[in-house]
VEXBA-660530 format. One line per field, with one value per atom (N, C-alpha, C): atom name; x, z, y. Coordinates in steps of 0.02 Angstrom, whole numbers, plus 50000, padded with zeros to 5 digits. Layout:
<rs>
a	c(CA/...)
x	c(X/...)
z	c(Z/...)
y	c(Y/...)
</rs>
This chain:
<rs>
a	c(N/CA/C/N/CA/C/N/CA/C/N/CA/C/N/CA/C/N/CA/C/N/CA/C/N/CA/C/N/CA/C/N/CA/C/N/CA/C/N/CA/C/N/CA/C/N/CA/C/N/CA/C/N/CA/C/N/CA/C/N/CA/C/N/CA/C/N/CA/C/N/CA/C/N/CA/C/N/CA/C/N/CA/C/N/CA/C/N/CA/C/N/CA/C/N/CA/C/N/CA/C/N/CA/C/N/CA/C/N/CA/C/N/CA/C/N/CA/C/N/CA/C/N/CA/C/N/CA/C/N/CA/C/N/CA/C/N/CA/C/N/CA/C/N/CA/C/N/CA/C/N/CA/C/N/CA/C/N/CA/C/N/CA/C/N/CA/C/N/CA/C/N/CA/C/N/CA/C/N/CA/C/N/CA/C/N/CA/C/N/CA/C/N/CA/C/N/CA/C/N/CA/C/N/CA/C/N/CA/C/N/CA/C/N/CA/C/N/CA/C/N/CA/C/N/CA/C/N/CA/C/N/CA/C/N/CA/C/N/CA/C/N/CA/C/N/CA/C/N/CA/C/N/CA/C/N/CA/C/N/CA/C/N/CA/C/N/CA/C/N/CA/C/N/CA/C/N/CA/C/N/CA/C/N/CA/C/N/CA/C/N/CA/C/N/CA/C/N/CA/C/N/CA/C/N/CA/C/N/CA/C/N/CA/C/N/CA/C/N/CA/C/N/CA/C/N/CA/C/N/CA/C/N/CA/C/N/CA/C/N/CA/C/N/CA/C/N/CA/C/N/CA/C/N/CA/C/N/CA/C/N/CA/C/N/CA/C/N/CA/C/N/CA/C/N/CA/C/N/CA/C/N/CA/C/N/CA/C/N/CA/C/N/CA/C/N/CA/C/N/CA/C/N/CA/C/N/CA/C/N/CA/C/N/CA/C/N/CA/C/N/CA/C/N/CA/C/N/CA/C/N/CA/C/N/CA/C/N/CA/C/N/CA/C/N/CA/C/N/CA/C/N/CA/C/N/CA/C/N/CA/C/N/CA/C/N/CA/C/N/CA/C/N/CA/C/N/CA/C/N/CA/C/N/CA/C/N/CA/C/N/CA/C/N/CA/C/N/CA/C/N/CA/C/N/CA/C/N/CA/C/N/CA/C/N/CA/C/N/CA/C/N/CA/C/N/CA/C/N/CA/C/N/CA/C/N/CA/C/N/CA/C/N/CA/C/N/CA/C/N/CA/C/N/CA/C/N/CA/C/N/CA/C/N/CA/C/N/CA/C/N/CA/C/N/CA/C/N/CA/C/N/CA/C/N/CA/C/N/CA/C/N/CA/C/N/CA/C/N/CA/C/N/CA/C/N/CA/C/N/CA/C/N/CA/C/N/CA/C/N/CA/C/N/CA/C/N/CA/C/N/CA/C/N/CA/C/N/CA/C/N/CA/C/N/CA/C/N/CA/C/N/CA/C/N/CA/C/N/CA/C/N/CA/C/N/CA/C/N/CA/C/N/CA/C/N/CA/C/N/CA/C/N/CA/C/N/CA/C/N/CA/C/N/CA/C/N/CA/C/N/CA/C/N/CA/C/N/CA/C/N/CA/C/N/CA/C/N/CA/C/N/CA/C/N/CA/C/N/CA/C/N/CA/C/N/CA/C/N/CA/C/N/CA/C/N/CA/C/N/CA/C/N/CA/C/N/CA/C/N/CA/C/N/CA/C/N/CA/C/N/CA/C/N/CA/C/N/CA/C/N/CA/C/N/CA/C/N/CA/C/N/CA/C/N/CA/C/N/CA/C/N/CA/C/N/CA/C/N/CA/C/N/CA/C/N/CA/C/N/CA/C/N/CA/C/N/CA/C/N/CA/C/N/CA/C/N/CA/C/N/CA/C/N/CA/C/N/CA/C/N/CA/C/N/CA/C/N/CA/C/N/CA/C/N/CA/C/N/CA/C/N/CA/C/N/CA/C/N/CA/C/N/CA/C/N/CA/C/N/CA/C/N/CA/C/N/CA/C/N/CA/C/N/CA/C/N/CA/C/N/CA/C/N/CA/C/N/CA/C/N/CA/C/N/CA/C/N/CA/C/N/CA/C/N/CA/C/N/CA/C/N/CA/C/N/CA/C/N/CA/C/N/CA/C/N/CA/C/N/CA/C/N/CA/C/N/CA/C/N/CA/C/N/CA/C/N/CA/C/N/CA/C/N/CA/C/N/CA/C/N/CA/C)
x	c(49217/49207/49149/49128/49087/49111/49067/49097/49099/49154/49165/49089/49057/48990/48932/48934/48881/48850/48810/48783/48828/48871/48920/48979/48991/49061/49068/49072/49068/49125/49177/49223/49228/49238/49233/49286/49298/49369/49363/49396/49429/49466/49491/49519/49498/49419/49390/49409/49410/49436/49523/49558/49622/49655/49695/49722/49710/49723/49686/49624/49609/49539/49475/49480/49441/49450/49495/49495/49471/49478/49437/49360/49353/49270/49257/49283/49272/49266/49298/49280/49228/49189/49130/49146/49197/49194/49160/49153/49085/49131/49111/49156/49123/49172/49169/49173/49131/49149/49153/49202/49202/49269/49271/49339/49371/49425/49442/49479/49488/49490/49442/49367/49309/49281/49282/49270/49188/49154/49070/49060/49089/49078/49091/49143/49176/49121/49095/49040/48985/48962/48899/48908/48963/48963/48965/49010/49017/48946/48913/48842/48787/48792/48749/48781/48846/48870/48880/48906/48920/48969/49040/49064/49087/49100/49163/49229/49243/49322/49337/49386/49415/49484/49478/49551/49549/49605/49607/49674/49625/49693/49688/49627/49649/49709/49743/49815/49827/49871/49902/49965/49959/50040/50080/50066/50098/50158/50213/50291/50290/50321/50343/50281/50220/50173/50171/50202/50193/50232/50304/50343/50329/50273/50245/50201/50177/50117/50122/50159/50181/50104/50089/50035/49980/49945/49909/49929/49991/49999/49990/50019/49995/49940/49887/49823/49793/49800/49762/49793/49858/49895/49912/49912/49921/49864/49842/49778/49708/49719/49655/49627/49691/49706/49689/49722/49703/49622/49610/49518/49480/49496/49485/49468/49541/49548/49504/49475/49437/49367/49343/49274/49234/49313/49295/49296/49269/49299/49309/49303/49322/49413/49422/49495/49507/49544/49581/49638/49639/49709/49723/49783/49798/49867/49865/49915/49958/50032/50098/50151/50190/50250/50313/50362/50440/50480/50435/50448/50472/50443/50455/50536/50573/50648/50695/50762/50804/50845/50822/50857/50906/50952/51017/51047/50998/51026/50955/50912/50858/50872/50824/50753/50741/50689/50677/50612/50632/50580/50548/50508/50457/50479/50537/50539/50606/50617/50681/50641/50695/50696/50682/50631/50599/50639/50659/50688/50692/50642/50608/50644/50643/50697/50641/50592/50539/50488/50442/50376/50316/50324/50272/50295/50355/50370/50344/50372/50357/50278/50239/50162/50123/50157/50137/50161/50214/50236/50207/50184/50122/50059/50031/49992/49984/50042/50071/50054/50080/50091/50013/49974/49909/49871/49885/49845/49887/49941/49983/49956/49921/49911/49846/49809/49766/49751/49722/49713/49647/49659/49626/49589/49610/49576/49656/49620/49670/49682/49723/49737/49784/49797/49844/49886/49935/49987/50006/49986/50023/50059/50127/50172/50183/50175/50172/50218/50210/50272/50253/50267/50269/50219/50153/50096/50071/50043/50026/49987/49923/49885/49864/49819/49785/49752/49722/49672/49689/49743/49783/49830/49859/49913/49960/50020/50056/50129/50183/50243/50246/50202/50215/50180/50117/50087/50120/50149/50164/50242/50274/50343/50295/50259/50230/50226/50172/50139/50195/50255/50314/50358/50370/50401/50354/50288/50254/50257/50247/50276/50334/50362/50451/50506/50477/50533/50589/50635/50701/50704/50692/50692/50751/50759/50826/50789/50813/50772/50831/50811/50860/50874/50941/50978/50995/50969/50979/50922/50858/50805/50781/50762/50745/50686/50632/50576/50558/50504/50469/50394/50396/50347/50276/50238/50165/50101/50092/50043/49972/49925/49863/49806/49795/49764/49788/49854/49892/49883/49909/49896/49838/49773/49722/49702/49720/49721/49738/49804/49830/49814/49791/49735/49664/49653/49583/49600/49649/49654/49679/49726/49775/49685/49656/49573/49534/49541/49507/49540/49621/49647/49655/49622/49632/49680/49740/49805/49826/49844/49878/49946/49957/50030/50058/50118/50142/50161/50128/50157/50183/50231/50248/50215/50164/50151/50168/50188/50225/50251/50273/50299/50364/50381/50419/50491/50487/50563/50581/50620/50657/50697/50674/50696/50698/50748/50773/50703/50702/50643/50686/50748/50772/50765/50772/50746/50678/50641/50564/50548/50598/50583/50597/50672/50683/50642/50611/50564/50525/50482/50430/50461/50528/50544/50569/50586/50590/50514/50467/50400/50371/50391/50371/50422/50475/50530/50556/50586/50622/50676/50707/50766/50806/50841/50875/50846/50778/50759/50758/50783/50787/50853/50891/50943/50956/50997/51027/51016/50981/50975/50971/50978/50973/50895/50892/50841/50812/50751/50740/50680/50647/50592/50626/50557/50564/50597/50569/50595/50624/50659/50723/50689/50719/50683/50727/50701/50750/50764/50832/50862/50871/50886/50905/50843/50794/50734/50694/50638/50592/50571/50535/50533/50524/50558/50557/50497/50440/50402/50402/50451/50464/50407/50397/50343/50278/50262/50181/50190/50256/50245/50239/50243/50268/50179/50154/50084/50039/50050/50049/49985/50003/49961/49982/49941/49955/50023/50072/50124/50132/50124/50144/50205/50210/50286/50283/50312/50291/50322/50341/50364/50301/50270/50191/50165/50163/50094/50132/50177/50216/50184/50179/50179/50107/50063/49990/49983/50005/49997/50015/50061/50090/50042/50041/49961/49929/49890/49826/49851/49879/49897/49900/49950/49961/49897/49858/49769/49738/49731/49706/49712/49789/49815/49785/49793/49772/49702/49627/49588/49559/49610/49590/49622/49637/49683/49624/49611/49550/49562/49523/49513/49494/49548/49553/49545/49486/49493/49538/49567/49601/49588)
z	c(50710/50660/50615/50583/50544/50474/50432/50364/50386/50345/50340/50346/50309/50302/50345/50378/50402/50472/50520/50579/50622/50626/50669/50682/50637/50609/50562/50572/50492/50502/50451/50424/50395/50407/50373/50318/50273/50235/50201/50228/50195/50119/50096/50022/49974/49988/49956/49882/49852/49766/49749/49801/49813/49793/49773/49785/49831/49899/49947/49960/49959/49981/49934/49887/49818/49829/49842/49862/49913/49977/50045/50024/49990/49977/49929/49884/49865/49896/49957/50017/50059/50037/50078/50132/50142/50197/50167/50205/50200/50163/50099/50074/50130/50163/50183/50142/50112/50048/50073/50103/50135/50109/50139/50141/50211/50209/50283/50310/50261/50301/50330/50318/50322/50409/50460/50513/50505/50468/50471/50428/50361/50327/50347/50389/50421/50472/50523/50571/50542/50476/50441/50424/50392/50354/50409/50465/50521/50549/50546/50588/50538/50466/50442/50432/50425/50410/50485/50543/50614/50615/50575/50583/50656/50645/50726/50725/50656/50653/50577/50553/50505/50483/50423/50378/50345/50373/50351/50291/50220/50161/50137/50152/50121/50125/50087/50089/50019/50021/49953/49951/49900/49896/49844/49791/49753/49784/49789/49819/49804/49728/49693/49698/49708/49702/49781/49828/49893/49908/49849/49878/49830/49782/49757/49804/49833/49877/49951/49997/50051/50112/50089/50124/50133/50059/50040/50085/50062/50079/50173/50207/50282/50285/50266/50284/50265/50222/50222/50252/50255/50282/50365/50390/50443/50484/50460/50499/50485/50416/50421/50466/50458/50543/50598/50606/50665/50671/50621/50621/50641/50601/50588/50674/50711/50776/50816/50806/50860/50842/50781/50770/50781/50784/50785/50850/50879/50928/50949/50888/50885/50854/50857/50811/50750/50750/50679/50662/50592/50560/50510/50534/50501/50439/50370/50326/50309/50333/50331/50299/50283/50234/50266/50219/50215/50200/50177/50164/50225/50299/50355/50391/50339/50370/50303/50318/50275/50214/50219/50174/50187/50253/50272/50282/50305/50331/50332/50290/50272/50261/50243/50270/50342/50351/50420/50485/50555/50562/50620/50641/50662/50723/50753/50801/50781/50726/50687/50684/50707/50713/50659/50654/50599/50566/50496/50493/50421/50413/50349/50294/50232/50186/50155/50128/50110/50132/50096/50135/50126/50089/50082/50181/50169/50234/50282/50290/50347/50377/50321/50309/50326/50313/50338/50420/50429/50499/50553/50524/50591/50587/50523/50556/50602/50581/50636/50702/50719/50784/50817/50759/50784/50807/50781/50805/50850/50877/50939/50982/50996/51042/51068/51034/51062/51138/51172/51235/51236/51228/51259/51210/51131/51082/51053/51033/50980/50926/50908/50855/50822/50761/50721/50665/50681/50604/50578/50503/50456/50409/50406/50377/50312/50247/50191/50141/50074/50025/49961/49915/49836/49831/49829/49822/49757/49719/49631/49658/49600/49594/49519/49496/49418/49379/49447/49439/49409/49433/49440/49410/49377/49354/49408/49402/49462/49414/49448/49437/49379/49423/49363/49305/49312/49262/49180/49215/49185/49157/49178/49157/49112/49109/49095/49004/49015/48952/48910/48938/48900/48869/48910/48892/48817/48834/48767/48710/48723/48669/48631/48683/48624/48660/48704/48739/48769/48779/48828/48895/48959/48996/49045/49072/49117/49176/49227/49307/49364/49416/49459/49495/49510/49545/49616/49623/49699/49736/49703/49767/49761/49837/49854/49887/49892/49942/49943/49965/49973/49960/49869/49828/49871/49847/49919/49864/49853/49819/49856/49823/49866/49904/49861/49892/49945/49949/49999/50052/50047/50092/50135/50079/50117/50156/50139/50193/50247/50231/50323/50348/50315/50386/50391/50356/50396/50441/50435/50483/50576/50535/50597/50633/50608/50613/50682/50647/50685/50720/50728/50765/50852/50819/50859/50888/50839/50854/50834/50879/50897/50896/50905/50910/50829/50800/50751/50708/50670/50618/50538/50503/50454/50400/50366/50314/50249/50219/50143/50125/50059/50027/50058/50047/50102/50087/50020/49995/49979/49965/49976/49888/49848/49778/49775/49707/49705/49623/49602/49546/49494/49473/49411/49437/49490/49491/49482/49500/49505/49413/49383/49323/49274/49286/49260/49281/49345/49348/49296/49264/49206/49153/49145/49078/49063/49136/49121/49082/49133/49132/49046/49001/48962/48884/48907/48865/48844/48873/48860/48898/48937/48976/48967/48884/48876/48886/48878/48882/48937/48995/49063/49078/49105/49112/49167/49198/49260/49218/49266/49260/49326/49325/49383/49417/49471/49485/49478/49474/49443/49491/49481/49517/49553/49566/49613/49711/49711/49797/49793/49856/49895/49895/49895/49908/49950/49979/50025/49991/49997/49931/49956/50005/50052/50097/50059/50112/50128/50118/50135/50199/50193/50267/50283/50365/50387/50415/50395/50413/50440/50486/50537/50594/50609/50679/50634/50593/50552/50544/50516/50522/50589/50627/50718/50707/50688/50731/50685/50631/50606/50545/50534/50473/50398/50370/50270/50272/50227/50212/50138/50099/50017/49979/49941/49887/49839/49833/49780/49722/49705/49624/49614/49658/49632/49626/49660/49645/49570/49565/49505/49452/49465/49384/49359/49438/49414/49357/49406/49392/49276/49283/49201/49176/49206/49164/49155/49203/49185/49128/49125/49089/49010/49013/48942/48915/48953/48948/48911/48958/48927/48865/48858/48779/48738/48746/48691/48674/48725/48713/48675/48696/48655/48574/48553/48490/48428/48387/48329/48308/48303/48271/48198/48158/48101/48062/48034/47982/47950/47939/47906/47836)
y	c(49336/49407/49412/49365/49365/49408/49405/49425/49534/49551/49616/49667/49633/49679/49677/49611/49580/49601/49584/49635/49621/49556/49537/49608/49618/49652/49696/49779/49790/49854/49837/49864/49924/49972/50034/50050/50058/50103/50176/50205/50279/50245/50289/50312/50221/50205/50150/50140/50193/50184/50197/50178/50167/50105/50050/50000/49965/49969/49919/49942/49999/50000/49979/49989/49945/49862/49838/49751/49761/49791/49791/49780/49827/49834/49773/49738/49685/49629/49622/49574/49590/49651/49641/49721/49745/49811/49878/49924/49984/50028/50068/50119/50175/50215/50271/50326/50364/50404/50480/50497/50554/50591/50673/50716/50687/50664/50670/50712/50786/50827/50878/50831/50873/50846/50881/50851/50833/50869/50864/50811/50817/50773/50682/50686/50611/50595/50631/50610/50608/50630/50602/50552/50533/50442/50415/50424/50370/50364/50422/50415/50369/50376/50327/50255/50235/50172/50133/50176/50151/50087/50091/50045/50030/49954/49928/49952/49947/49970/50009/50027/50054/50054/50043/50028/50100/50120/50210/50214/50203/50181/50267/50317/50372/50406/50439/50459/50492/50554/50570/50531/50495/50431/50458/50495/50527/50558/50535/50551/50604/50616/50690/50732/50715/50758/50789/50740/50794/50832/50836/50873/50934/50932/50998/51025/50995/51014/51005/51014/50982/50997/51050/51073/51015/51001/50951/50892/50884/50793/50805/50868/50857/50860/50906/50914/50841/50794/50739/50669/50671/50609/50623/50674/50684/50716/50777/50814/50775/50734/50682/50652/50611/50535/50579/50627/50662/50684/50698/50713/50650/50603/50534/50502/50509/50495/50518/50588/50625/50590/50586/50558/50500/50453/50380/50342/50321/50288/50215/50194/50107/50108/50037/50029/50061/50087/50114/50067/50046/50035/50081/50087/50148/50100/50140/50104/50174/50138/50177/50141/50169/50157/50148/50120/50113/50204/50231/50293/50330/50321/50340/50342/50291/50286/50315/50317/50356/50320/50244/50211/50178/50199/50204/50127/50069/50030/49974/49982/49948/49861/49828/49842/49838/49860/49894/49837/49830/49811/49857/49835/49886/49919/49918/49954/49998/50008/50036/50116/50151/50234/50279/50294/50336/50399/50409/50466/50485/50503/50539/50555/50551/50595/50661/50653/50689/50679/50740/50769/50713/50659/50592/50546/50543/50509/50566/50622/50652/50644/50665/50666/50595/50541/50474/50462/50485/50470/50532/50590/50610/50577/50563/50517/50446/50414/50370/50411/50451/50492/50513/50545/50559/50485/50428/50373/50350/50348/50336/50383/50449/50476/50453/50406/50397/50340/50339/50307/50248/50185/50142/50102/50114/50085/50026/49961/49927/49941/49989/50036/49995/49993/49945/49996/50004/50041/49986/49975/49944/49970/49965/49992/49931/49942/49931/49951/49942/49974/49943/49979/49955/49916/49936/49896/49899/49824/49815/49770/49770/49732/49736/49683/49680/49745/49781/49821/49898/49913/49991/50003/50058/50062/50072/50043/50023/50002/49985/49984/49920/49863/49803/49792/49845/49849/49885/49942/49988/49953/49933/49882/49828/49793/49751/49781/49828/49853/49870/49915/49936/49892/49841/49773/49739/49719/49728/49766/49817/49865/49873/49822/49842/49884/49911/49965/49909/49945/49942/49964/49942/49983/49991/50053/50084/50077/50026/50024/50045/50049/50086/50031/49988/49942/49974/50011/50060/50065/50059/50077/50008/49981/49914/49949/49876/49889/49815/49817/49753/49735/49716/49747/49675/49716/49687/49671/49625/49615/49620/49650/49713/49640/49588/49529/49491/49500/49479/49517/49591/49614/49617/49635/49620/49572/49511/49454/49453/49495/49510/49546/49597/49657/49620/49615/49567/49508/49486/49429/49455/49534/49542/49582/49608/49635/49578/49512/49460/49423/49443/49416/49478/49543/49604/49613/49615/49647/49733/49736/49815/49822/49898/49908/49929/49909/49917/49857/49843/49784/49777/49770/49757/49705/49718/49681/49685/49645/49675/49618/49622/49534/49518/49461/49418/49426/49462/49469/49546/49559/49632/49628/49671/49679/49749/49763/49825/49821/49894/49896/49859/49848/49820/49728/49712/49651/49634/49668/49669/49669/49722/49717/49649/49634/49552/49498/49500/49442/49464/49519/49541/49533/49524/49514/49438/49393/49336/49315/49324/49309/49314/49368/49373/49348/49318/49300/49352/49390/49464/49482/49447/49439/49505/49525/49570/49644/49641/49698/49743/49719/49762/49772/49844/49861/49898/49902/49947/50036/50076/50154/50191/50262/50281/50284/50307/50329/50390/50413/50484/50495/50562/50588/50641/50675/50751/50736/50704/50690/50637/50644/50595/50514/50473/50423/50359/50336/50282/50237/50226/50201/50136/50100/50020/50012/50016/50015/49958/49941/49872/49848/49806/49787/49717/49694/49642/49606/49575/49539/49476/49471/49414/49407/49461/49469/49451/49474/49446/49384/49348/49260/49245/49281/49242/49249/49282/49295/49267/49222/49173/49226/49281/49327/49313/49309/49293/49332/49303/49367/49322/49366/49340/49351/49294/49279/49338/49393/49455/49427/49379/49340/49325/49264/49262/49291/49352/49406/49436/49470/49477/49435/49394/49329/49341/49357/49347/49413/49473/49522/49521/49501/49500/49462/49406/49354/49390/49423/49470/49509/49559/49594/49566/49520/49486/49452/49415/49401/49467/49510/49591/49609/49600/49630/49594/49533/49461/49485/49479/49490/49552/49612/49661/49667/49636/49619/49601/49636/49632/49567/49506/49464/49444/49420/49444/49352/49348/49289/49265/49204/49198/49165)
</rs>
């Protein structure tokens, strides 16, 4: 395949400023700086960069925000994907989610029946349907969930900062998913492109954890195990409670799959080091 940005194979990325998109750009993928709801803008960017493949990360991912603005969620997540499919003739990797399921009997494999609970899940399922309608391309739907990294504000960084500030946190013990460290996800996607894998694949952390269990890992790393206790699920949108993704197929295809606990520890260590570095130095 060559490098992501080399002459041999150019991979474009929509949503290049997001968690996954920015990670892929750091690895040499080409940022496609366009509004995916604007067909003329899409065509102009494609004409300029002429990618061989696209990882389609652009999306409205604020779950509660999608409930507030359902038309915008549908425009970006479903309509925008359809427009990209019409404009681009090469393979597309589309990022989807376990929120397309109802969370009654997760974790889910690639053949599970979709049944979204909220606007976000329905809009992302609409993007999947748009991609499936294309013929003759080796497109790939990548389902993932609970993304976290060292560079963005996310569940892991937020909990870490709050615990370092001395707060006691009430975290849901009924809301489960597959925490996914973004560098691991980027490894898996680039490997899937290299192997020319099409269809649907789950790429996520290889453990299903509740938000409470994730918080407990963070608290233990900080030496504050008593600062995390069970609490209710909050938020406007209905969320799939027993969710998460089975990654057996990804392992069978020898795609990189990460341990979320290792990723959580890396992020916690990064946050701690950053906080320590920002503390003023006082001469003794």
